[in-house]
C-alpha positions as a printed Julia matrix, in Angstrom:
120×3 Matrix{Float64}:
 -22.51   19.91    3.94
 -21.68   16.85    6.01
 -22.5    13.36    4.85
 -23.57   10.86    7.44
 -22.62    7.57    5.86
 -22.43    4.5     8.05
 -21.26    1.99    5.44
 -19.44    2.09    2.15
 -17.97   -0.46   -0.25
 -14.77   -0.31   -2.29
 -15.18    1.33   -5.68
 -13.12   -0.74   -8.11
 -11.81    0.96  -11.26
 -12.54   -0.3   -14.78
  -9.79   -2.92  -14.4
 -11.29   -4.18  -11.13
  -8.53   -2.57   -9.05
  -8.22   -0.07   -6.22
  -5.06    1.8    -5.16
  -3.67    0.78   -1.78
  -1.3     3.05    0.13
   0.93    1.3     2.67
   1.93    3.4     5.69
   4.25    2.56    8.58
   1.9     2.1    11.54
   4.41    3.53   14.02
   6.03    6.47   12.21
   3.25    7.32    9.77
   5.73    7.32    6.87
   4.17    6.44    3.52
   5.96    3.33    2.27
   4.47    2.52   -1.11
   1.48    2.53   -3.41
   0.27   -0.7    -4.92
  -2.97   -2.08   -6.35
  -5.47   -4.59   -5.03
  -8.24   -6.51   -6.7
 -11.1    -8.0    -4.71
  -9.26  -11.28   -4.09
  -6.11   -9.45   -2.87
  -8.2    -7.44   -0.43
  -9.96  -10.56    0.88
  -6.62  -12.37    1.32
  -5.08   -9.35    3.06
  -7.95   -9.3     5.55
  -7.88  -13.08    6.04
  -4.09  -13.46    6.35
  -3.29  -10.25    8.22
  -0.52   -9.37    5.77
  -0.43   -7.3     2.6
  -1.39   -9.06   -0.61
  -1.43   -6.96   -3.78
  -2.24   -7.37   -7.45
   0.77   -7.07   -9.76
  -0.34   -5.26  -12.89
   2.88   -6.16  -14.73
   2.6    -9.89  -13.96
  -1.21  -10.06  -13.81
  -0.91  -12.1   -10.61
  -1.43  -11.85   -6.88
   1.67  -10.71   -5.02
   2.2   -11.37   -1.33
   4.51   -8.6    -0.18
   7.77  -10.17    0.97
   6.99  -13.65   -0.32
  10.46  -13.98   -1.86
  12.36  -11.16   -0.1
  11.07  -11.71    3.44
  10.18   -8.0     3.61
   6.59   -8.56    4.67
   3.94   -6.08    5.69
   1.89   -7.22    8.69
  -1.48   -5.54    8.63
  -2.24   -3.39   11.68
  -5.42   -1.85   10.28
  -7.01   -0.9     7.02
  -9.25    1.99    6.06
 -11.24    3.0     3.01
 -11.3     6.68    2.07
 -14.45    8.8     1.99
 -15.03    8.17   -1.73
 -14.44    4.44   -1.42
 -11.76    4.54   -4.11
  -8.49    4.25   -2.14
  -7.32    1.95    0.65
  -4.91    2.88    3.44
  -3.04   -0.02    5.01
  -1.21    0.72    8.25
   1.47   -1.95    8.46
   4.43   -3.19   10.43
   7.11   -3.31    7.76
   9.85   -5.92    8.01
  12.89   -4.8     6.0
  12.47   -2.7     2.87
   9.13   -1.78    1.34
  10.73   -0.73   -1.96
  12.11   -3.14   -4.54
  15.27   -0.93   -4.63
  16.05   -2.0    -1.05
  15.02    1.32    0.48
  12.59    1.45    3.37
  10.07    3.55    1.4
   9.42    3.89   -2.33
   9.18    7.66   -1.85
  12.85    8.64   -1.72
  13.22   11.13   -4.58
  13.13   14.73   -3.38
  12.64   17.69   -5.7
  15.7    19.88   -5.27
  16.67   22.82   -7.49
  14.66   21.55  -10.47
  15.74   17.91  -10.26
  14.55   14.76   -8.51
  17.39   13.56   -6.28
  17.51   10.3    -4.32
  17.59   10.75   -0.54
  18.38    8.2     2.15
  15.18    6.97    3.81
  16.38    4.32    6.23
  13.93    3.39    8.97
């Protein structure tokens, strides 16, 4: 069965948030997962750079505001269920707070999660 849906709206969770996956627009590498509320999404679209909602600080967070490691928005998509955003970005510097290019640097090897180099 194929659905023919022309429009859809974000489906916010009970906390008013939606997961947002940031992906390198050139390489396709997944950089990070963060959360957006409606205001963060509107600011991201208006400013052309990633703005997220920090659950730990309960505040908007402009990626790279203090570090300079910004994410310039190339395009943004909403998944088929409307419950996850995909941001294709041009990443300046590290996406991860550890200083690595991507937050996804632990590889499962022989029963353990081991850090791998993931330089751009």
